[in-house]
C-alpha positions as CSV (number, residue, x, y, z in Angstrom):
1,X,91.3,99.7,97.5
2,X,88.5,102.1,98.5
3,X,89.5,105.0,96.1
4,X,90.5,104.2,92.6
5,X,91.3,106.4,89.7
6,X,89.1,105.6,86.6
7,X,92.0,103.8,84.8
8,X,91.8,101.0,87.5
9,X,88.0,100.8,88.1
10,X,86.4,97.6,86.9
11,X,82.8,98.5,88.0
12,X,81.2,99.5,84.7
13,X,77.6,98.3,85.8
14,X,76.0,101.6,86.8
15,X,72.2,101.4,86.7
16,X,72.1,105.0,86.0
17,X,72.2,106.0,82.4
18,X,73.6,109.4,82.8
19,X,76.5,107.9,84.8
20,X,77.2,105.4,82.2
21,X,77.2,108.1,79.6
22,X,79.4,110.3,81.6
23,X,81.9,107.8,82.4
24,X,82.1,106.5,78.7
25,X,82.5,109.9,77.3
26,X,85.0,110.9,79.8
27,X,87.2,107.9,79.2
28,X,87.1,108.8,75.3
29,X,88.4,112.1,76.3
30,X,91.2,110.9,78.9
31,X,92.4,108.2,76.4
32,X,92.5,110.8,73.6
33,X,89.8,109.0,71.6
34,X,88.1,112.5,71.5
35,X,91.2,114.8,70.8
36,X,91.8,118.0,72.6
37,X,90.3,120.7,70.7
38,X,88.0,118.3,68.8
39,X,84.3,119.7,67.9
40,X,81.6,117.0,68.5
41,X,77.8,116.9,68.5
42,X,75.4,115.3,71.0
43,X,74.5,112.9,68.1
44,X,78.0,111.7,67.7
45,X,78.6,111.3,71.6
46,X,75.2,109.4,71.9
47,X,76.5,107.0,69.5
48,X,79.9,106.8,71.0
49,X,78.6,106.2,74.5
50,X,75.5,104.1,73.4
51,X,73.3,106.1,75.3
52,X,70.1,108.4,74.6
53,X,70.2,112.3,74.1
54,X,68.9,113.1,77.7
55,X,71.6,111.0,79.5
56,X,74.2,112.4,77.1
57,X,73.1,116.1,77.7
58,X,73.2,115.7,81.5
59,X,76.6,113.9,81.1
60,X,78.0,116.9,79.2
61,X,76.8,119.3,81.9
62,X,79.0,117.3,84.4
63,X,82.1,117.4,81.8
64,X,81.6,121.1,81.5
65,X,82.0,121.3,85.4
66,X,85.1,119.0,85.0
67,X,86.8,121.4,82.5
68,X,86.7,118.8,79.8
69,X,84.0,120.2,77.4
70,X,82.9,123.5,76.2
71,X,79.5,124.4,74.8
72,X,79.7,126.0,71.2
73,X,76.4,128.0,70.6
74,X,74.6,126.4,67.8
75,X,77.4,124.3,66.8
76,X,77.8,121.5,69.3
77,X,80.6,121.1,71.9
78,X,84.4,121.3,71.7
79,X,86.8,119.0,73.9
80,X,88.9,121.6,75.8
81,X,92.6,121.7,74.8
82,X,95.3,121.0,77.3
83,X,97.1,124.3,78.5
84,X,100.4,124.7,79.9
85,X,99.1,126.8,82.6
86,X,96.4,124.1,83.5
87,X,98.9,121.2,83.4
88,X,101.4,123.3,85.6
89,X,98.6,124.1,88.2
90,X,97.5,120.3,88.0
91,X,101.0,119.2,88.7
92,X,101.6,121.5,91.5
93,X,98.3,120.5,93.1
94,X,99.3,116.9,92.7
95,X,102.6,117.6,94.4
96,X,101.0,119.2,97.4
97,X,98.5,116.1,97.8
98,X,100.7,113.3,97.1
99,X,103.7,114.7,99.4
100,X,101.3,114.8,102.4
101,X,99.7,111.4,101.5
102,X,103.2,109.8,101.3
103,X,104.1,111.3,104.7
104,X,100.8,110.1,106.2
105,X,101.2,106.6,104.8
106,X,104.7,106.5,106.2
107,X,103.3,107.5,109.6
108,X,100.5,105.0,109.8
109,X,102.4,102.1,108.0
110,X,101.2,100.0,105.2
111,X,100.3,96.4,105.2
112,X,102.9,93.8,104.1
113,X,100.5,92.9,101.1
114,X,100.4,96.5,100.0
115,X,104.3,97.0,100.2
116,X,104.7,93.7,98.4
117,X,102.4,94.8,95.5
118,X,104.2,98.3,95.2
119,X,107.4,96.5,94.9
120,X,106.0,94.4,92.0
121,X,104.7,97.6,90.4
122,X,108.2,99.3,90.4
123,X,109.1,96.9,87.6
124,X,106.7,98.5,85.2
125,X,108.3,100.0,82.0
126,X,107.0,101.0,78.5
127,X,108.3,101.0,74.9
128,X,107.9,104.4,73.1
129,X,105.1,104.1,70.6
130,X,103.6,101.0,72.0
131,X,100.2,101.7,73.2
132,X,99.6,98.5,75.2
133,X,103.0,98.9,77.1
134,X,101.9,102.5,77.8
135,X,98.4,101.6,79.1
136,X,100.2,99.0,81.3
137,X,102.8,101.4,82.6
138,X,99.9,104.1,83.5
139,X,98.0,101.4,85.2
140,X,101.0,100.3,87.3
141,X,102.1,103.8,88.2
142,X,98.5,105.0,89.1
143,X,98.1,101.8,91.1
144,X,101.4,102.5,93.0
145,X,100.1,106.1,94.0
146,X,96.7,104.8,94.7
147,X,97.9,102.4,97.3
148,X,99.8,105.3,99.0
149,X,96.6,107.4,98.8
150,X,94.4,104.7,100.4
151,X,96.9,104.2,103.0
152,X,97.1,108.0,104.2
153,X,94.2,107.5,106.7
154,X,92.4,110.6,105.3
155,X,89.4,109.8,103.0
156,X,89.1,113.3,101.6
157,X,92.8,113.4,100.8
158,X,92.5,109.9,98.9
159,X,89.6,111.0,97.0
160,X,91.0,114.3,96.0
161,X,94.2,112.5,94.6
162,X,92.3,110.0,92.7
163,X,90.4,112.9,91.0
164,X,93.7,114.5,90.1
165,X,94.9,111.2,88.6
166,X,91.9,111.2,86.1
167,X,92.8,114.6,84.9
168,X,96.6,113.8,84.9
169,X,96.1,110.7,82.9
170,X,95.1,112.6,79.8
171,X,98.1,114.8,80.0
172,X,100.5,111.7,80.5
173,X,98.9,110.1,77.4
174,X,99.9,113.0,75.3
175,X,103.4,113.3,76.9
176,X,104.2,109.5,76.8
177,X,103.9,109.6,73.0
178,X,107.3,111.2,72.8
179,X,108.9,110.8,76.3
180,X,111.1,107.8,76.7
181,X,111.1,105.7,79.9
182,X,112.9,107.2,82.8
183,X,115.1,105.0,84.9
184,X,115.5,107.9,87.4
185,X,111.8,108.2,87.9
186,X,111.7,104.4,88.8
187,X,114.5,105.0,91.2
188,X,112.6,107.9,92.9
189,X,109.4,105.5,93.2
190,X,111.8,102.9,94.9
191,X,113.1,105.7,97.4
192,X,109.4,106.5,98.4
193,X,108.7,102.9,98.8
194,X,111.8,102.4,101.1
195,X,110.8,105.5,103.2
196,X,107.2,104.1,103.7
197,X,108.4,100.7,104.6
198,X,110.8,102.2,107.0
199,X,108.0,104.3,108.5
200,X,110.0,107.4,107.9
201,X,107.5,110.3,107.1
202,X,110.1,113.2,106.4
203,X,112.0,111.2,103.9
204,X,108.7,109.9,102.4
205,X,107.6,113.6,101.9
206,X,110.9,114.7,100.6
207,X,111.0,111.8,98.2
208,X,107.5,112.3,96.9
209,X,108.0,116.0,96.4
210,X,111.2,115.4,94.5
211,X,109.5,112.7,92.4
212,X,106.3,114.9,91.5
213,X,108.6,117.9,91.0
214,X,110.6,116.1,88.4
215,X,107.5,114.7,86.8
216,X,106.1,118.1,86.4
217,X,109.3,119.4,84.8
218,X,109.4,116.3,82.2
219,X,105.8,116.8,81.4
220,X,105.9,120.6,80.8
221,X,109.3,120.2,78.9
222,X,107.8,117.4,76.7
223,X,104.7,119.5,75.9
224,X,106.7,122.5,74.9
225,X,109.2,120.9,72.8
226,X,107.5,117.8,71.2
227,X,105.4,117.5,68.0
228,X,102.5,116.4,70.7
229,X,102.1,120.2,71.4
230,X,100.8,120.9,67.8
231,X,98.9,117.4,67.5
232,X,97.1,117.8,70.7
233,X,96.2,121.6,70.4
234,X,98.2,122.5,73.5
235,X,97.7,126.2,74.5
236,X,99.9,128.5,76.3
237,X,97.9,130.4,78.8
């Protein structure tokens, strides 16, 4: 696939030191190794990223633009918390993008190989409290959606969707700590696949809108009611 979210990328051989530092720190934030709300210093981040001070400083400038890091005058940096408003906005943006991508993918059609791979990915589940199964589940779900994004025929749309996935992954890693596997969500993905296979864009759009809307509600409900809200420094704003 041309456009991949970070969780699916296998290319870590960037010659640019700043790019390597940026990707290394960003993954630490997304995977919650650097917890939302945590205070960090350039020295700590240089050690974590195995990079020099200058690449880390430049990487932090990019991470500020991404909305992941905040500069604290004379006291280092802060990993920005996840907020309910930010999560709501992110999920709504995702819904807009993925609904259109699903419709376009159904109009254009997907290759048999892509359809077969999506069928395989429908079988992914996870066990609550098992990090390895959660990682595998996230990879499968993002790959399923990335296939749709890459099949929509619009490069800008596909790029925007994969960028959203990088932000969404951090939120999902928080919520999946306490949200059990949903068989209804698996069924919704199957409906989307069926619509794309049958080249039915209207059904594909409706199915994706319903699936992403239900996902948003599950995420917000979980953030509001679970212990993860306290642990992850979730803020209501």
